[in-house]
FIVO-664198 format. One record per residue: residue in three letters; residue number from 1; y, z, x of N, C-alpha, C in turn. Coordinates in steps of 0.02 Angstrom, whole numbers. Layout:
<volums>
@type->ALA seq->NUM nyy->Y nzz->Z nxx->X cayy->Y cazz->Z caxx->X cyy->Y czz->Z cxx->X
...
</volums>
This chain:
<volums>
@type->MET seq->1 nyy->-902 nzz->2172 nxx->-3348 cayy->-987 cazz->2215 caxx->-3374 cyy->-994 czz->2194 cxx->-3443
@type->ASN seq->2 nyy->-1059 nzz->2192 nxx->-3457 cayy->-1078 cazz->2161 caxx->-3494 cyy->-1102 czz->2221 cxx->-3560
@type->PRO seq->3 nyy->-1098 nzz->2206 nxx->-3629 cayy->-1101 cazz->2266 caxx->-3666 cyy->-1178 czz->2293 cxx->-3677
@type->ASP seq->4 nyy->-1191 nzz->2340 nxx->-3704 cayy->-1254 cazz->2390 caxx->-3708 cyy->-1284 czz->2352 cxx->-3762
@type->ILE seq->5 nyy->-1338 nzz->2347 nxx->-3772 cayy->-1385 cazz->2315 caxx->-3831 cyy->-1364 czz->2373 cxx->-3890
@type->SER seq->6 nyy->-1344 nzz->2333 nxx->-3955 cayy->-1311 cazz->2374 caxx->-4017 cyy->-1336 czz->2369 cxx->-4062
@type->SER seq->7 nyy->-1378 nzz->2307 nxx->-4066 cayy->-1417 cazz->2299 caxx->-4130 cyy->-1489 czz->2251 cxx->-4135
@type->ARG seq->8 nyy->-1504 nzz->2235 nxx->-4199 cayy->-1570 cazz->2209 caxx->-4192 cyy->-1553 czz->2131 cxx->-4175
@type->ASP seq->9 nyy->-1484 nzz->2104 nxx->-4190 cayy->-1474 cazz->2039 caxx->-4175 cyy->-1463 czz->2028 cxx->-4095
@type->ASP seq->10 nyy->-1441 nzz->2083 nxx->-4057 cayy->-1446 cazz->2089 caxx->-3985 cyy->-1507 czz->2071 cxx->-3964
@type->ILE seq->11 nyy->-1563 nzz->2105 nxx->-3997 cayy->-1612 cazz->2107 caxx->-3973 cyy->-1654 czz->2033 cxx->-3987
@type->LYS seq->12 nyy->-1643 nzz->2004 nxx->-4038 cayy->-1647 cazz->1941 caxx->-4056 cyy->-1633 czz->1883 cxx->-4018
@type->PHE seq->13 nyy->-1574 nzz->1905 nxx->-3988 cayy->-1534 cazz->1875 caxx->-3947 cyy->-1582 czz->1862 cxx->-3877
@type->ILE seq->14 nyy->-1588 nzz->1913 nxx->-3852 cayy->-1627 cazz->1920 caxx->-3794 cyy->-1695 czz->1886 cxx->-3808
@type->ILE seq->15 nyy->-1751 nzz->1907 nxx->-3846 cayy->-1800 cazz->1874 caxx->-3853 cyy->-1799 czz->1795 cxx->-3869
@type->THR seq->16 nyy->-1740 nzz->1772 nxx->-3884 cayy->-1747 cazz->1696 caxx->-3901 cyy->-1728 czz->1671 cxx->-3841
@type->LYS seq->17 nyy->-1683 nzz->1694 nxx->-3780 cayy->-1683 cazz->1669 caxx->-3727 cyy->-1718 czz->1680 cxx->-3690
@type->PHE seq->18 nyy->-1757 nzz->1731 nxx->-3678 cayy->-1823 cazz->1745 caxx->-3639 cyy->-1883 czz->1703 cxx->-3665
@type->TYR seq->19 nyy->-1887 nzz->1677 nxx->-3705 cayy->-1944 cazz->1643 caxx->-3739 cyy->-1918 czz->1546 cxx->-3719
@type->ASP seq->20 nyy->-1846 nzz->1544 nxx->-3713 cayy->-1832 cazz->1488 caxx->-3687 cyy->-1865 czz->1476 cxx->-3624
@type->LEU seq->21 nyy->-1852 nzz->1532 nxx->-3592 cayy->-1885 cazz->1530 caxx->-3507 cyy->-1960 czz->1518 cxx->-3512
@type->LEU seq->22 nyy->-1989 nzz->1566 nxx->-3545 cayy->-2054 cazz->1566 caxx->-3549 cyy->-2089 czz->1492 cxx->-3554
@type->LEU seq->23 nyy->-2074 nzz->1467 nxx->-3618 cayy->-2098 cazz->1396 caxx->-3642 cyy->-2063 czz->1336 cxx->-3599
@type->ALA seq->24 nyy->-2039 nzz->1347 nxx->-3554 cayy->-1999 cazz->1302 caxx->-3502 cyy->-2067 czz->1302 cxx->-3422
@type->ASP seq->25 nyy->-2090 nzz->1343 nxx->-3431 cayy->-2127 cazz->1367 caxx->-3372 cyy->-2205 czz->1344 cxx->-3396
@type->LYS seq->26 nyy->-2231 nzz->1310 nxx->-3339 cayy->-2289 cazz->1276 caxx->-3360 cyy->-2336 czz->1330 cxx->-3345
@type->LYS seq->27 nyy->-2331 nzz->1387 nxx->-3314 cayy->-2379 cazz->1451 caxx->-3298 cyy->-2397 czz->1496 cxx->-3379
@type->MET seq->28 nyy->-2337 nzz->1492 nxx->-3401 cayy->-2339 cazz->1523 caxx->-3463 cyy->-2335 czz->1499 cxx->-3522
@type->ILE seq->29 nyy->-2319 nzz->1431 nxx->-3527 cayy->-2355 cazz->1399 caxx->-3591 cyy->-2402 czz->1391 cxx->-3629
@type->PRO seq->30 nyy->-2471 nzz->1417 nxx->-3592 cayy->-2523 cazz->1408 caxx->-3613 cyy->-2541 czz->1460 cxx->-3665
@type->PHE seq->31 nyy->-2496 nzz->1513 nxx->-3643 cayy->-2502 cazz->1577 caxx->-3689 cyy->-2464 czz->1561 cxx->-3760
@type->PHE seq->32 nyy->-2435 nzz->1528 nxx->-3769 cayy->-2387 cazz->1516 caxx->-3829 cyy->-2395 czz->1444 cxx->-3868
@type->GLU seq->33 nyy->-2458 nzz->1391 nxx->-3832 cayy->-2475 cazz->1343 caxx->-3858 cyy->-2472 czz->1325 cxx->-3926
@type->GLU seq->34 nyy->-2523 nzz->1372 nxx->-3944 cayy->-2539 cazz->1380 caxx->-4014 cyy->-2489 czz->1400 cxx->-4071
@type->ILE seq->35 nyy->-2451 nzz->1441 nxx->-4043 cayy->-2379 cazz->1459 caxx->-4087 cyy->-2331 czz->1419 cxx->-4080
@type->VAL seq->36 nyy->-2326 nzz->1372 nxx->-4038 cayy->-2279 cazz->1316 caxx->-4056 cyy->-2308 czz->1251 cxx->-4088
@type->ALA seq->37 nyy->-2364 nzz->1254 nxx->-4074 cayy->-2406 cazz->1189 caxx->-4095 cyy->-2402 czz->1202 cxx->-4198
@type->GLN seq->38 nyy->-2405 nzz->1260 nxx->-4213 cayy->-2432 cazz->1274 caxx->-4282 cyy->-2350 czz->1286 cxx->-4296
@type->ASN seq->39 nyy->-2307 nzz->1277 nxx->-4267 cayy->-2228 cazz->1292 caxx->-4297 cyy->-2226 czz->1352 cxx->-4312
@type->HIS seq->40 nyy->-2232 nzz->1407 nxx->-4267 cayy->-2241 cazz->1467 caxx->-4285 cyy->-2203 czz->1509 cxx->-4243
@type->LEU seq->41 nyy->-2154 nzz->1481 nxx->-4198 cayy->-2108 cazz->1524 caxx->-4150 cyy->-2061 czz->1562 cxx->-4176
@type->GLU seq->42 nyy->-2012 nzz->1524 nxx->-4236 cayy->-1974 cazz->1574 caxx->-4256 cyy->-2002 czz->1653 cxx->-4294
@type->GLU seq->43 nyy->-2061 nzz->1617 nxx->-4320 cayy->-2074 cazz->1692 caxx->-4352 cyy->-2110 czz->1721 cxx->-4289
@type->HIS seq->44 nyy->-2120 nzz->1715 nxx->-4242 cayy->-2155 cazz->1758 caxx->-4184 cyy->-2106 czz->1786 cxx->-4136
@type->LEU seq->45 nyy->-2044 nzz->1755 nxx->-4147 cayy->-1977 cazz->1777 caxx->-4114 cyy->-1947 czz->1853 cxx->-4173
@type->GLU seq->46 nyy->-1964 nzz->1820 nxx->-4222 cayy->-1951 cazz->1895 caxx->-4276 cyy->-1988 czz->1952 cxx->-4258
@type->VAL seq->47 nyy->-2046 nzz->1925 nxx->-4256 cayy->-2088 cazz->1981 caxx->-4257 cyy->-2077 czz->2023 cxx->-4192
@type->ILE seq->48 nyy->-2066 nzz->1985 nxx->-4132 cayy->-2061 cazz->2033 caxx->-4056 cyy->-2004 czz->2062 cxx->-4058
@type->SER seq->49 nyy->-1943 nzz->2045 nxx->-4104 cayy->-1889 cazz->2063 caxx->-4119 cyy->-1884 czz->2128 cxx->-4157
@type->ASP seq->50 nyy->-1940 nzz->2132 nxx->-4186 cayy->-1952 cazz->2193 caxx->-4237 cyy->-1983 czz->2242 cxx->-4191
@type->PHE seq->51 nyy->-2031 nzz->2221 nxx->-4149 cayy->-2068 cazz->2265 caxx->-4104 cyy->-2029 czz->2293 cxx->-4065
@type->TRP seq->52 nyy->-1965 nzz->2270 nxx->-4034 cayy->-1927 cazz->2294 caxx->-3972 cyy->-1869 czz->2338 cxx->-4011
@type->ASN seq->53 nyy->-1852 nzz->2310 nxx->-4083 cayy->-1805 cazz->2344 caxx->-4123 cyy->-1835 czz->2414 cxx->-4138
@type->ASP seq->54 nyy->-1899 nzz->2428 nxx->-4153 cayy->-1921 cazz->2496 caxx->-4169 cyy->-1926 czz->2534 cxx->-4096
@type->ILE seq->55 nyy->-1942 nzz->2492 nxx->-4037 cayy->-1935 cazz->2550 caxx->-3975 cyy->-1865 czz->2569 cxx->-3965
@type->LEU seq->56 nyy->-1815 nzz->2511 nxx->-3982 cayy->-1749 cazz->2536 caxx->-3956 cyy->-1702 czz->2601 cxx->-4014
@type->PHE seq->57 nyy->-1719 nzz->2577 nxx->-4069 cayy->-1681 cazz->2601 caxx->-4120 cyy->-1723 czz->2648 cxx->-4169
@type->ASP seq->58 nyy->-1787 nzz->2657 nxx->-4152 cayy->-1834 cazz->2702 caxx->-4188 cyy->-1824 czz->2673 cxx->-4260
@type->THR seq->59 nyy->-1850 nzz->2617 nxx->-4276 cayy->-1849 cazz->2597 caxx->-4334 cyy->-1934 czz->2590 cxx->-4351
@type->ASN seq->60 nyy->-1949 nzz->2560 nxx->-4400 cayy->-2022 cazz->2556 caxx->-4411 cyy->-2040 czz->2492 cxx->-4440
@type->SER seq->61 nyy->-2030 nzz->2442 nxx->-4413 cayy->-2022 cazz->2372 caxx->-4446 cyy->-2103 czz->2327 cxx->-4416
@type->TYR seq->62 nyy->-2120 nzz->2349 nxx->-4362 cayy->-2163 cazz->2325 caxx->-4337 cyy->-2244 czz->2353 cxx->-4355
@type->SER seq->63 nyy->-2292 nzz->2306 nxx->-4375 cayy->-2332 cazz->2335 caxx->-4404 cyy->-2415 czz->2305 cxx->-4367
@type->ASN seq->64 nyy->-2398 nzz->2261 nxx->-4318 cayy->-2457 cazz->2236 caxx->-4277 cyy->-2468 czz->2277 cxx->-4241
@type->ASN seq->65 nyy->-2548 nzz->2264 nxx->-4214 cayy->-2564 cazz->2304 caxx->-4140 cyy->-2564 czz->2251 cxx->-4085
@type->VAL seq->66 nyy->-2509 nzz->2277 nxx->-4048 cayy->-2484 cazz->2228 caxx->-3985 cyy->-2536 czz->2220 cxx->-3946
@type->MET seq->67 nyy->-2582 nzz->2273 nxx->-3937 cayy->-2619 cazz->2273 caxx->-3871 cyy->-2681 czz->2223 cxx->-3905
@type->LYS seq->68 nyy->-2710 nzz->2233 nxx->-3954 cayy->-2771 cazz->2186 caxx->-3983 cyy->-2745 czz->2113 cxx->-4005
@type->LYS seq->69 nyy->-2686 nzz->2093 nxx->-4005 cayy->-2650 cazz->2029 caxx->-4003 cyy->-2678 czz->1995 cxx->-3921
@type->HIS seq->70 nyy->-2652 nzz->2032 nxx->-3872 cayy->-2655 cazz->2024 caxx->-3810 cyy->-2739 czz->2017 cxx->-3789
@type->LEU seq->71 nyy->-2758 nzz->2052 nxx->-3804 cayy->-2845 cazz->2081 caxx->-3802 cyy->-2875 czz->1994 cxx->-3829
@type->ASP seq->72 nyy->-2857 nzz->1978 nxx->-3889 cayy->-2884 cazz->1922 caxx->-3916 cyy->-2859 czz->1857 cxx->-3884
@type->LYS seq->73 nyy->-2802 nzz->1866 nxx->-3861 cayy->-2763 cazz->1799 caxx->-3825 cyy->-2809 czz->1806 cxx->-3749
@type->ASN seq->74 nyy->-2816 nzz->1856 nxx->-3729 cayy->-2859 cazz->1851 caxx->-3663 cyy->-2921 czz->1817 cxx->-3662
@type->VAL seq->75 nyy->-2954 nzz->1799 nxx->-3710 cayy->-3021 cazz->1782 caxx->-3712 cyy->-3014 czz->1708 cxx->-3718
@type->PHE seq->76 nyy->-2944 nzz->1681 nxx->-3742 cayy->-2950 cazz->1588 caxx->-3727 cyy->-2905 czz->1586 cxx->-3654
@type->VAL seq->77 nyy->-2860 nzz->1633 nxx->-3660 cayy->-2816 cazz->1617 caxx->-3605 cyy->-2804 czz->1676 cxx->-3547
@type->ALA seq->78 nyy->-2846 nzz->1673 nxx->-3482 cayy->-2857 cazz->1738 caxx->-3459 cyy->-2772 czz->1763 cxx->-3419
@type->PHE seq->79 nyy->-2765 nzz->1840 nxx->-3441 cayy->-2707 cazz->1837 caxx->-3402 cyy->-2703 czz->1872 cxx->-3332
@type->LYS seq->80 nyy->-2671 nzz->1844 nxx->-3289 cayy->-2682 cazz->1884 caxx->-3206 cyy->-2611 czz->1897 cxx->-3200
@type->LYS seq->81 nyy->-2606 nzz->1944 nxx->-3132 cayy->-2558 cazz->1972 caxx->-3129 cyy->-2488 czz->1947 cxx->-3119
@type->GLU seq->82 nyy->-2499 nzz->1882 nxx->-3100 cayy->-2439 cazz->1824 caxx->-3099 cyy->-2413 czz->1821 cxx->-3163
@type->HIS seq->83 nyy->-2454 nzz->1830 nxx->-3203 cayy->-2418 cazz->1807 caxx->-3254 cyy->-2375 czz->1859 cxx->-3268
@type->PHE seq->84 nyy->-2392 nzz->1920 nxx->-3265 cayy->-2351 cazz->1980 caxx->-3302 cyy->-2297 czz->1981 cxx->-3235
@type->SER seq->85 nyy->-2297 nzz->1971 nxx->-3182 cayy->-2225 cazz->1973 caxx->-3141 cyy->-2198 czz->1915 cxx->-3165
@type->ILE seq->86 nyy->-2203 nzz->1853 nxx->-3178 cayy->-2163 cazz->1806 caxx->-3227 cyy->-2125 czz->1824 cxx->-3272
@type->TRP seq->87 nyy->-2178 nzz->1867 nxx->-3317 cayy->-2133 cazz->1897 caxx->-3387 cyy->-2093 czz->1942 cxx->-3372
@type->MET seq->88 nyy->-2110 nzz->1981 nxx->-3322 cayy->-2049 cazz->2050 caxx->-3306 cyy->-1991 czz->2023 cxx->-3278
@type->SER seq->89 nyy->-2009 nzz->1963 nxx->-3243 cayy->-1947 cazz->1923 caxx->-3212 cyy->-1896 czz->1899 cxx->-3253
@type->TYR seq->90 nyy->-1929 nzz->1841 nxx->-3296 cayy->-1890 cazz->1822 caxx->-3361 cyy->-1846 czz->1880 cxx->-3400
@type->PHE seq->91 nyy->-1891 nzz->1917 nxx->-3414 cayy->-1879 cazz->1960 caxx->-3466 cyy->-1806 czz->2010 cxx->-3441
@type->PHE seq->92 nyy->-1816 nzz->2040 nxx->-3380 cayy->-1763 cazz->2079 caxx->-3349 cyy->-1709 czz->2026 cxx->-3326
@type->GLU seq->93 nyy->-1721 nzz->1957 nxx->-3306 cayy->-1651 cazz->1897 caxx->-3303 cyy->-1627 czz->1897 cxx->-3354
@type->THR seq->94 nyy->-1662 nzz->1894 nxx->-3420 cayy->-1623 cazz->1878 caxx->-3479 cyy->-1569 czz->1946 cxx->-3498
@type->ILE seq->95 nyy->-1610 nzz->2016 nxx->-3496 cayy->-1583 cazz->2063 caxx->-3524 cyy->-1508 czz->2069 cxx->-3458
@type->ASP seq->96 nyy->-1513 nzz->2067 nxx->-3391 cayy->-1478 cazz->2080 caxx->-3348 cyy->-1396 czz->2032 cxx->-3357
@type->ALA seq->97 nyy->-1425 nzz->1969 nxx->-3381 cayy->-1373 cazz->1909 caxx->-3394 cyy->-1340 czz->1932 cxx->-3444
@type->ASN seq->98 nyy->-1358 nzz->1973 nxx->-3487 cayy->-1316 cazz->1974 caxx->-3544 cyy->-1296 czz->2052 cxx->-3572
@type->PHE seq->99 nyy->-1329 nzz->2089 nxx->-3550 cayy->-1313 cazz->2161 caxx->-3560 cyy->-1332 czz->2200 cxx->-3514
@type->ASP seq->100 nyy->-1285 nzz->2280 nxx->-3518 cayy->-1279 cazz->2326 caxx->-3469 cyy->-1279 czz->2388 cxx->-3515
@type->GLY seq->101 nyy->-1311 nzz->2444 nxx->-3485 cayy->-1301 cazz->2505 caxx->-3527 cyy->-1358 czz->2540 cxx->-3540
@type->GLU seq->102 nyy->-1365 nzz->2586 nxx->-3569 cayy->-1425 cazz->2641 caxx->-3574 cyy->-1480 czz->2616 cxx->-3613
@type->ARG seq->103 nyy->-1479 nzz->2574 nxx->-3670 cayy->-1533 cazz->2522 caxx->-3724 cyy->-1553 czz->2471 cxx->-3668
@type->ALA seq->104 nyy->-1506 nzz->2450 nxx->-3635 cayy->-1534 cazz->2377 caxx->-3592 cyy->-1576 czz->2411 cxx->-3530
@type->HIS seq->105 nyy->-1554 nzz->2457 nxx->-3508 cayy->-1609 cazz->2510 caxx->-3458 cyy->-1677 czz->2524 cxx->-3490
@type->SER seq->106 nyy->-1665 nzz->2559 nxx->-3542 cayy->-1718 cazz->2580 caxx->-3596 cyy->-1765 czz->2518 cxx->-3592
@type->MET seq->107 nyy->-1748 nzz->2479 nxx->-3623 cayy->-1784 cazz->2418 caxx->-3638 cyy->-1820 czz->2395 cxx->-3576
@type->LYS seq->108 nyy->-1793 nzz->2400 nxx->-3502 cayy->-1824 cazz->2358 caxx->-3445 cyy->-1874 czz->2410 cxx->-3437
@type->ASN seq->109 nyy->-1860 nzz->2479 nxx->-3450 cayy->-1903 cazz->2539 caxx->-3407 cyy->-1971 czz->2533 cxx->-3465
@type->ARG seq->110 nyy->-1955 nzz->2520 nxx->-3553 cayy->-2021 cazz->2520 caxx->-3572 cyy->-2042 czz->2451 cxx->-3568
@type->ALA seq->111 nyy->-2030 nzz->2399 nxx->-3552 cayy->-2053 cazz->2343 caxx->-3516 cyy->-2109 czz->2355 cxx->-3465
@type->ARG seq->112 nyy->-2072 nzz->2382 nxx->-3409 cayy->-2117 cazz->2406 caxx->-3361 cyy->-2187 czz->2454 cxx->-3374
@type->SER seq->113 nyy->-2163 nzz->2489 nxx->-3425 cayy->-2240 cazz->2524 caxx->-3431 cyy->-2279 czz->2484 cxx->-3490
@type->ILE seq->114 nyy->-2264 nzz->2448 nxx->-3522 cayy->-2294 cazz->2410 caxx->-3566 cyy->-2350 czz->2369 cxx->-3514
@type->THR seq->115 nyy->-2308 nzz->2333 nxx->-3475 cayy->-2335 cazz->2304 caxx->-3435 cyy->-2389 czz->2317 cxx->-3393
@type->THR seq->116 nyy->-2373 nzz->2387 nxx->-3367 cayy->-2428 cazz->2421 caxx->-3337 cyy->-2489 czz->2438 cxx->-3370
@type->VAL seq->117 nyy->-2481 nzz->2476 nxx->-3445 cayy->-2538 cazz->2482 caxx->-3485 cyy->-2567 czz->2420 cxx->-3491
@type->MET seq->118 nyy->-2542 nzz->2371 nxx->-3516 cayy->-2582 cazz->2294 caxx->-3535 cyy->-2625 czz->2270 cxx->-3463
@type->GLU seq->119 nyy->-2577 nzz->2285 nxx->-3416 cayy->-2634 cazz->2256 caxx->-3357 cyy->-2706 czz->2294 cxx->-3345
@type->LEU seq->120 nyy->-2703 nzz->2366 nxx->-3348 cayy->-2745 cazz->2418 caxx->-3362 cyy->-2798 czz->2394 cxx->-3410
@type->LYS seq->121 nyy->-2758 nzz->2376 nxx->-3476 cayy->-2812 cazz->2375 caxx->-3530 cyy->-2852 czz->2308 cxx->-3527
@type->LEU seq->122 nyy->-2823 nzz->2264 nxx->-3489 cayy->-2835 cazz->2201 caxx->-3490 cyy->-2880 czz->2190 cxx->-3425
@type->GLY seq->123 nyy->-2888 nzz->2211 nxx->-3387 cayy->-2917 cazz->2236 caxx->-3317 cyy->-2894 czz->2169 cxx->-3268
@type->VAL seq->124 nyy->-2828 nzz->2184 nxx->-3269 cayy->-2795 cazz->2127 caxx->-3232 cyy->-2771 czz->2170 cxx->-3170
@type->TYR seq->125 nyy->-2810 nzz->2137 nxx->-3110 cayy->-2789 cazz->2170 caxx->-3054 cyy->-2772 czz->2111 cxx->-3003
@type->GLN seq->126 nyy->-2773 nzz->2056 nxx->-3008 cayy->-2758 cazz->2006 caxx->-2954 cyy->-2701 czz->1949 cxx->-2985
</volums>
């Protein structure tokens, strides 16, 4: 049995492995090309880790507007239902391969909720 998520280091591990999958996927890479091209991937991983750390450990590190970031990106690269399905699949795969427990399940449940809200706000129906 895998351990539960117990620290920000665990979250950073998940996010790093998750992005390894996203960046290897031809359908997903267009959303990240700018970050990679500008050599900002490590910074981006830290920001995303802060976001999830705030959610799982009730900290206050993340200061960006996650919805605005995605609305802005949607202008240049349109999100589709398929992208969210791929995102969820890789996210869950990464968590399930390495962690199990209350926080791991909470992270997946929150990801489902966030995905639903984003799909609605971005007008993603197909």
